N, C-alpha and C positions, 0 to 999 in steps of 0.2 A: 637817480632821476634828476633832471635839471630844474633849477629854480627860475629859468628864463621863460617858463610857461605859467600863465595865471592858474592858480589852483581851483579851477571851476569844476573839475571832475574828481571823483573818488576812484582813481584808477587802480586796477590790479597791477601788481609788480611783475608784469610779464610783457614781452615784446614779440609780436608775430612778424615774421620776416618773409613768409611764403604761404601761398594758398594752393591747394590742389582739390578742386571739386568741393566736396563737403568737409574737407580737412584743412586745418591750419598747422603750420610748423612754427615753433618759437625759436628764439636765437640760440637755444641750447640743442635744437634738433628734435625736441619732443613733439609728438603729433597730438592734435586735439580734434575731436569730432564736434563740428559747429552746429548746434541746435538753436542758435540765436540769429544767424544770418546778418550780423551787423545791425541788429534791431530792424529786421524786416527789409533790409536793403538788398541783400544778396539773394536773388531769386534763381539765377542761372548757375550758381556755384562760383567758387573762387577761380581766378585765372581762366575764365571761360574763353574758349578759342575764338568763337565768333565775335565776342566783345573785344578781345585783344586785337584781332585783325582789323576791326572797325576803327579802333583808337589809332592804330598804326597808320592805316590808309588815310584817315581824315586829318591826322596831325601832320602828315606829309603833304597835304593838299591845301587846307585852310583852317585856321583856328578861330579867327575873330574878324568881324568887320564892324559890328554894332548894328543896332536896330534902326539906324538911319536909312538902311538899305534893305531890300528884300533878301531873305536868307532861304534858299531853296530847301535845305534839309529841314528847317523849321516849318515851312509850308507843307512838306511831305508828312512830317510827324503830326501836324495839326489835322491833316486830312485823315490819317489813320485813326487818331483818337476821336475825331468826329464820327467816323464810321462805326467804331467800336462802342462809343458811348451813346450814340443817338442824339447828341446835343449839337449846338450850333457853332460856337467859336470859343477861343481860349487865349489866355495870356501866359507866356512862359517866364518862369522865375528860376531861382537857384536852389530852392529848398521848399519843404512843406510849410514852414512858418511864413515864408514870403507868399506862397500860394494862398494861405489863409488870410494874410493881410489884404491881398487883392480881393478876396471874397467879401471881407468886412467892408472894404471901401465901396465895392459894387452895391452892397446892401444899403449903406448910408446914402450913396448918391441916388439910388433908386427911391429911398424914402424922401429925400429932399425934393426930387422931381415930382413927387406926389403931394408936396406941401406939408410934410411932417417936419416940424422944427427940430425935434430931438429923436432921430431914428434909433430905435432900440432893437437889439437882437436877443432872442431867448437862447440861452445855452444851458448845458446840463452839469449837474454836480459830478465830480470825479472825472471830468473830461480832461483831455490834453490837446491843445491846439498850437503850441509853440511857446517861445520864450522872448519874442519881441514884446513891446509894451501892450499893444492891442491884443495879441494872441495869448499872452500870459494872463491878461484880464479875462479873456473868454474862457481860459482854462479853469476847471473846477477843483483846483488844488491849492490850498492856502500856503503850503510850503514853497510852491513855485513863485507865489506873489509876494511873499514876505520880504520887506525891505525895499520894495520898489514903488511904494506909494509916492505921490497920488496915482492911482490906477486910472485907466481910461473909462470915461462914462459911456453909457449906452448899452449896458448888458443887464439882463434879468436872468437869474438862475433858478432852475427847477430840477427836481430829481430826474435822473435818467430812467428811461423805460416807463414813463408816467405821462401818457398823452393827456390824461384828465387835468394834470397840473398845467399843461400848456393851454388847454381850453379855459381854465380859470383865469390865466393871465390875459387871455383875449377879451374877457368880459370887463376887465378893469383897467387895462393899459392900452390906450389908443395910439401910442407912439411906436408900437411894435411893427417892424417891417420884415423880419426874417426869423427863422429858427435854424440854429446851427448845431449839429450833433455828429458824432461818429456812429456809423452803423453798428460797430462793435467797439467798445472802449478798450483800448490797448493798455495804456499806462494805468488806467483805472482798475485793472485786474482781469482783463479778457472777459468783460461783461457782455454777454450775448442777450439782447432784448427779446421780448415776446415777438412772435411771428407777425403780429398785426401792428407793431409799434411804428415802423416807418410808413406803412400804409395810412395809419391814423394821422401821422404828422403831415403827410402829403395832402390829405383831405382837409385838415385844419388850415394849412397854408392856402389851399384853393379857396376855402370859405371866407378867409380874411384878407385875401389879396396880399399874402406874404410870400417871400422867397424861402424855399427849402434849400439849405446849404448842407451838403454831406461832406464831411472830412474823411476821405478815403486814403489818406496818406499811408496808413498802416494796413488797411483792409484791401487796398487796390492791387492792381497788377497780378491778378490771378490767385492771390493768397487764400481767399475764402471759397474758391471753387468756381468763380466766374470772374471775368476781368475786373468788373466793379461789383462790389457786394450788393448794391441796390438792384442789380439786374435779377437777383433771385426773388425779388418781391413784386415785380411787375409795375414798378413806378419809375418816374423820371424826375430827378431833382432839377431845380433851377440853376444851382451851382454845385459842382463837385470839385474837390481839390485832390491832387495826386502828386506823389513825389517818390521818395525812397526807392522801391524796386524798379522804377522806370529806368533808372540809370545803372542798376547793378553795381553801384559804387561810384558812378559819375554823378556829381551834383546836378540835380534838375528838379524843378517843381512846375506844376501846371494848375491854373485855375480855369475850369471849363464851364461855360455858361450856356443857358438855353432859354428860349422864349423871351419874356420881357427883360431878364437879366442880361441877355446877349446884346441888348441895344442901349445899355446904359453908358458904357465907356466911349470916350472920344479922344482925339489927339491932345496930349497934355495932361490927361487925368491920371496916368500911371506910366511907369517905365522901369527899365532895368538895364544896366550896362552890359552884364554878361548873360542875362536871361535869354534862353533860346539860341545860344551860339551854335555854330556848325558842329562842333565836337560833341556837345551834350546831346543835340538832336540826332546826330548820326547814331550814337549809342542807343538812344531811345527807340529809334526805328529798328535796330537790331534786336533789342529786348522784345519788342512786340512780335517781330518775325519769329523769334525762337520760341516764345510762349505759344503762338498759334501753330507753328509747324510741328512742335512736339506735344501739342494738346496738354499743356501744363496746368490749365485750369481744371480739367478733368482729373489730372494726376493729383492735384492738391486735395480734391474731394476724396479720392480713393485712399490716398496715404493718410489723410487726416482721420478718416473713419477707422482705418486699420490701427492707428496709434491710440486714438481715444478708446476704442474697444479693448485694446490691450491694457491700457491704464486702468480702465474700469474693472477688468477681470482681476488684475493684480492688487490694485489699491482700493477698490470700491468699498471694501468692508472694513478698512482700517478706521479706528476711532478718530485719529487725528486728521483724516482727510474729509473736508467738508463738501467739496464739489469737484468734479472733473468736467470741464466744458470747453467748447470751442466750435469753430467752423473752419473746414479746410485745414490748412497748416498754420492756424492761429489757435494755440491750445493753452489753457490755463488749468492748473491744479491748485485749488485753494485749501490751505491747511488751517488748523484751528489756532495757530499762534505764529508770531513772526518767525521767518525762516531765511533771513538774508544770509546767514552763514553757509547755506547750501551752495551759494555761488562759488566760494573759495574751496569748499570740499569737492565740488564737481571739477574745478580746475585741476586739483591734485589727481583726479581720476582721468584727466584728459577729455573733459566734456565741458562745452560752453553752454550755459543756461543763464537765465535772468530771474530775479525775483522782483515783482512789482506790487504796489499796494501793500507792502510789508509781508503779506501772507500768501501770495500767489506765485507759484513757479510758472513762468511764462516761456513758452517754446515757440520759435518762429523759424522752423527749418527751411532750407532751400527747397524750391519746387522740384529740383533735380535730385533730391535725396533718393537713394535706392531703398528697396524693401529691407535689405540687410542692415543698412545704416540706420533706418528708422527703428528697427528692432533693437539695435545697439543703444540708441537714444532712450528708448523705453526701458531697457534693462538698467541702464545707468541711473536714470532718474528714479526708478522704482527702488533700486538698491539704496539710494540716498534717503528717500522718504521712509523706507522700511527700517532704517537704522536709527531713526529719531526716537 
């Protein structure tokens, strides 16, 4: 390993040099079944033909002009996302953290325009929203924040999946302007809230004239069985953020707004040099087309139910397995003790998984995973846990 790269990652000593659908090959020629998808990024599989053709065609046409001019591919992608989301307008960035920064800025500007001197956003324990100063402050993980004080003011934290705690804040803090949560917490351990949680938050925001911000960076792009997770609950947020799978590996982030949140920004309030460039947006259009053409939202539901049922059948009665949960192809298996060593053991077996929140095996398979590959993932993970 080179010392020319800052040691910000605890990397595994392995180098992948090629991808083929759900499989990766390392520099030694060994094949690995990818059940992590680059942390929910790869939705269409590695070396996807449609994405590769789009990258080639667009890179031979135009890569960059800047947002000083109209960008047709950006406008087309915006119209597609507007159609799918049911929302009004959006800002394109390069990552999920940048999309969340934009959401936070909209909420603050919204508050100031209402005459709130110190606009405050309610966020949740165990959340993850990014690693910029504002988003790591919004994140409910002390390890992410440690060493970067002073943190950004303007956030109040409550337990996740506790609408009553949000209601209590409303009674005592008149500076609140928004609530920001993930529909399902990813880094927090694949925490799936009660069915009425998001509906209750929507009602609380309506009652208090707050904005509801949903971070769908990990849950979006069809992963949980609909293009946006919120679409399964019959609500519409004021702001939703999207990234990861929208580019299938190409960096892109989007902050989408509706209603009053859509009217907050004006020229000079925000910007990005590379955000929404022709290459990223061309890929985003291809990803949406492939998800819709191949009905991959429905496929995520079907395959997720298959895998969770198989896990419950094989692991459900083990004493060291506390819970098996998920929605679509966002699956968590919680054990009764830290299990980070399973990542290395899985690598030895040719399987890519992740452990988050110390005790939760997190699986984020591609939406294009076959039944056979899904069964292989289940068998591999179960064998690891059964051996503990």
